[in-house]
C-alpha positions in Angstrom: 71.8 1.0 91.8 70.4 -1.1 88.7 68.5 0.2 86.1 65.1 -1.0 85.0 64.8 -2.4 81.3 63.4 0.0 78.8 60.6 -1.2 76.4 61.4 -1.1 72.9 59.2 1.0 71.2 59.8 0.8 67.9 59.9 -3.0 67.9 56.5 -2.5 69.2 55.2 -1.2 66.5 56.5 -2.9 64.1 54.3 -6.1 65.6 51.2 -3.9 65.4 51.8 -3.2 62.4 52.3 -6.5 60.7 49.1 -7.7 63.0 47.2 -5.5 61.3 48.4 -6.5 58.3 47.2 -10.5 59.0 43.7 -9.4 59.8 43.1 -7.2 56.7 44.4 -10.0 54.3 42.4 -12.3 56.4 38.9 -10.3 55.9 40.3 -9.6 52.0 40.3 -13.5 51.8 37.1 -14.3 53.0 35.1 -11.4 51.7 36.4 -13.0 48.4 35.4 -16.6 49.1 31.8 -15.1 50.0 31.4 -13.4 46.4 32.2 -16.8 45.0 29.3 -18.7 47.5 26.1 -18.7 46.0 23.8 -17.6 48.8 21.7 -20.2 50.9 18.6 -19.5 48.6 20.3 -19.6 45.7 21.6 -23.3 47.0 18.7 -24.2 48.1 17.1 -23.8 44.6 19.6 -25.2 42.7 19.4 -28.0 45.4 16.0 -28.6 44.8 16.0 -29.1 40.8 18.4 -31.5 41.6 16.5 -33.3 44.1 13.3 -33.1 42.1 13.6 -33.2 38.4 10.7 -32.6 36.6 8.8 -35.5 35.3 6.3 -35.8 32.0 2.8 -36.1 32.3 1.9 -39.5 31.7 -0.9 -39.2 29.0 -3.9 -40.8 29.7 -5.8 -43.7 28.6 -8.0 -43.4 26.6 -11.3 -45.3 26.7 -10.8 -48.6 24.7 -14.2 -49.6 22.3 -15.6 -52.7 23.5 -17.8 -54.3 21.0 -19.6 -56.7 23.2 -22.6 -59.3 24.1 -23.2 -60.9 27.1 -22.1 -64.2 27.0 -18.9 -66.2 28.1 -16.6 -65.2 25.6 -17.8 -61.4 26.3 -17.2 -61.9 29.7 -13.7 -62.6 29.2 -13.2 -59.2 27.5 -14.9 -57.0 30.5 -13.4 -59.2 33.4 -9.8 -58.3 32.0 -10.5 -54.8 31.6 -12.2 -54.5 35.0 -9.0 -56.3 36.3 -6.6 -54.2 34.7 -8.6 -50.9 35.6 -8.8 -50.0 31.7 -11.2 -47.2 31.1 -13.9 -48.7 28.1 -16.9 -48.1 26.1 -19.2 -51.1 25.5 -20.7 -50.7 22.3 -23.6 -53.7 21.6 -23.7 -55.9 19.5 -26.9 -57.3 19.4 -26.1 -61.5 17.9 -29.3 -62.6 18.3 -30.2 -59.8 15.5 -27.8 -59.5 13.3 -25.4 -56.8 14.0 -22.6 -58.9 13.8 -22.6 -59.2 9.8 -22.2 -55.2 9.6 -20.2 -54.0 8.0 -18.1 -51.5 10.4 -18.3 -54.9 12.8 -17.1 -56.9 10.4 -13.8 -54.7 9.5 -12.8 -55.2 12.9 -14.1 -59.0 13.6 -13.8 -60.8 10.2 -15.2 -63.8 11.6 -18.3 -62.1 12.8 -18.0 -62.9 16.2 -17.8 -60.7 19.6 -15.7 -59.8 21.6 -13.3 -56.9 19.8 -11.9 -54.6 21.3 -10.8 -51.2 19.3 -7.5 -49.6 21.6 -6.7 -46.0 20.5 -3.5 -45.8 22.2 -2.0 -48.9 20.6 1.6 -49.9 20.3 3.1 -46.7 19.2 0.5 -44.4 20.7 -1.7 -46.1 17.2 -4.9 -47.4 17.6 -5.3 -50.7 17.0 -8.3 -53.8 16.8 -8.1 -57.0 18.0 -10.5 -59.9 17.7 -10.8 -63.0 19.0 -11.4 -63.7 23.1 -8.2 -65.4 23.5 -6.1 -62.6 21.7 -7.6 -59.7 23.4 -6.6 -61.1 26.9 -2.7 -61.4 26.3 -3.1 -58.3 24.1 -4.6 -56.8 27.6 -2.0 -58.5 29.4 1.2 -57.4 27.6 -0.3 -53.3 27.6 -0.7 -53.3 30.9 1.6 -56.1 32.8 -0.8 -57.8 34.4 -2.6 -61.2 35.0 0.0 -62.5 32.1 3.7 -63.2 33.5 6.6 -62.0 31.6 8.9 -64.3 32.3 8.5 -67.4 29.6 8.1 -70.3 32.0 5.5 -68.4 33.6 3.7 -67.5 30.6 4.2 -71.0 29.0 2.2 -72.0 31.9 -0.6 -69.5 31.4 -0.6 -70.0 27.5 -1.3 -74.1 28.1 -4.5 -73.3 29.9 -5.8 -70.8 27.7 -5.5 -72.5 24.9 -6.9 -75.5 26.4 -10.2 -73.5 27.3 -10.2 -71.9 23.7 -10.0 -74.8 22.3 -11.6 -77.3 24.7 -13.7 -76.4 27.4 -15.4 -73.6 25.3 -16.6 -75.3 21.9 -17.4 -78.8 23.9 -19.8 -76.8 26.4 -21.1 -75.1 23.7 -21.7 -77.8 21.7 -23.6 -79.3 24.7 -25.5 -75.7 25.1 -26.8 -76.4 21.8 -28.0 -79.8 21.4 -29.1 -79.6 25.1 -31.0 -76.4 25.2 -31.3 -74.9 21.7 -31.5 -77.6 19.2 -35.5 -78.0 17.8 -34.4 -81.6 16.9 -33.1 -83.8 19.9 -30.3 -85.8 19.1 -29.4 -88.3 21.8 -26.5 -89.2 20.7 -25.1 -85.8 20.8 -26.7 -84.4 23.7 -24.7 -87.3 25.0 -21.9 -86.8 23.5 -21.5 -83.5 24.7 -22.5 -83.9 28.1 -19.8 -86.6 28.6 -17.1 -84.5 26.7 -17.5 -81.4 28.9 -18.3 -83.9 32.2 -14.3 -85.0 31.4 -13.2 -81.8 30.5 -14.0 -80.6 34.1 -12.6 -83.3 35.6 -9.2 -82.0 34.1 -9.7 -78.9 35.7 -10.9 -80.4 39.1 -7.7 -82.5 39.1 -5.1 -79.3 38.2 -6.9 -77.6 41.1 -6.1 -80.3 43.8 -3.4 -78.8 45.0 -3.5 -75.0 43.7 -5.9 -72.3 43.8 -5.2 -71.1 40.2 -5.0 -73.0 37.4 -1.6 -72.0 36.2 -0.3 -71.1 40.0 -1.3 -67.5 40.5 -4.7 -65.6 39.0 -4.1 -65.1 35.3 -6.3 -64.6 32.4 -6.4 -68.5 32.3 -8.7 -68.3 35.2 -10.7 -65.5 33.7 -11.3 -67.6 30.1 -12.8 -70.3 32.1 -14.7 -69.2 34.4 -17.4 -67.8 32.0 -17.6 -71.0 30.4 -18.5 -72.5 34.1 -21.0 -70.2 34.7 -23.6 -72.3 32.9 -22.7 -75.6 34.1 -26.4 -76.8 34.4 -26.6 -75.9 31.0 -24.4 -78.0 30.5 -25.8 -81.2 32.0 -23.1 -80.6 34.9 -22.9 -80.7 39.0 -20.4 -78.9 40.6 -20.5 -81.1 43.7 -19.1 -83.6 41.7 -15.9 -81.8 41.1 -15.0 -79.8 44.3 -11.6 -78.4 43.6 -13.5 -76.8 40.7 -16.9 -76.0 42.7 -13.9 -74.3 45.0 -12.7 -72.0 42.4 -15.2 -71.2 40.6 -16.6 -69.4 43.6 -13.1 -67.9 44.3 -13.2 -66.4 41.2 -16.8 -65.3 41.1 -16.1 -63.1 44.6 -13.7 -61.2 43.2 -14.8 -57.1 42.9 -13.6 -57.1 39.0 -15.4 -60.0 38.2 -18.8 -59.3 39.6 -18.6 -55.8 37.7 -17.5 -57.5 34.4 -20.2 -60.0 34.6 -22.8 -57.4 35.2 -22.1 -55.7 32.2 -24.6 -55.0 30.2 -26.9 -58.1 31.5 -29.7 -56.6 30.8 -29.4 -56.9 27.4 -29.1 -61.0 27.5 -32.3 -62.7 26.6 -33.2 -66.1 27.3 -35.5 -68.7 25.2 -33.4 -69.5 22.3 -34.8 -72.4 22.7 -38.5 -71.7 22.5 -41.2 -72.4 20.0 -41.4 -68.4 19.3 -41.0 -66.8 16.2 -38.5 -64.2 17.7 -36.6 -67.6 18.8 -36.9 -69.3 15.5 -35.5 -65.8 14.2 -32.4 -65.6 16.7 -31.9 -69.0 16.2 -31.7 -68.8 11.7 -29.2 -65.7 12.7 -27.1 -67.6 15.0 -26.9 -71.0 13.9 -26.6 -72.8 10.6 -24.5 -70.0 9.0 -22.6 -70.9 5.2 -19.7 -69.0 3.9 -20.5 -66.2 1.4 
């Protein structure tokens, strides 16, 4: 009769011992790995620091000091400051009473003309003063990157029309105002000369705006510079209905909220009547006109 096989107890015990050793080695390896791996909390903290780096708070712009009187040139500065959203403090300079000739103002604006600004946060974080309305527009445009292109080709386009206003529209419209409104002795030749020249300049703008909404393509400091000088068009002897493209542009600019706010600054300070016969008007004319070098 065949015998049943007998289990090898020696081999069985040896296998059990080896299995126990493998389990112990695995546990030891797992423990060692866990001791080197940061906890979930530590991992999140570290990750959050990498994902959200601390950023230094941007310094708050200190208010720009604006030396101002409500005139076509003064409006350039207030409108630009409003468009850029820069804080500013308006310091009135009564040009009818001669405040523009005071030593403090002359240290900022040696040509004794408004507007002028002092920016306490100028280049390098140091204060800087700027006079001349066109220079102020360019400075604020560069400072904020608004309404003054950084690309050279586009900037040249804006500069052309800015300087066109500074050298043409402003001075000629100013002379038309003077001889039509303020001069006590009427000079027909001068009235006709400057009224016609302003009419010509309006025609230049009207043609330019035939196929575009703004003078330099996009709304810019060139438009701001010109708008205030078109505003008193009636005093210049002009009818905007003769210039439909210019009229549409004028209304388009005037509807901007920042333009409305800038135009309203100090409007209560503005006085008319420089062409009147009163002693006050005569005194104001003596201050404003016929100044000579000193």
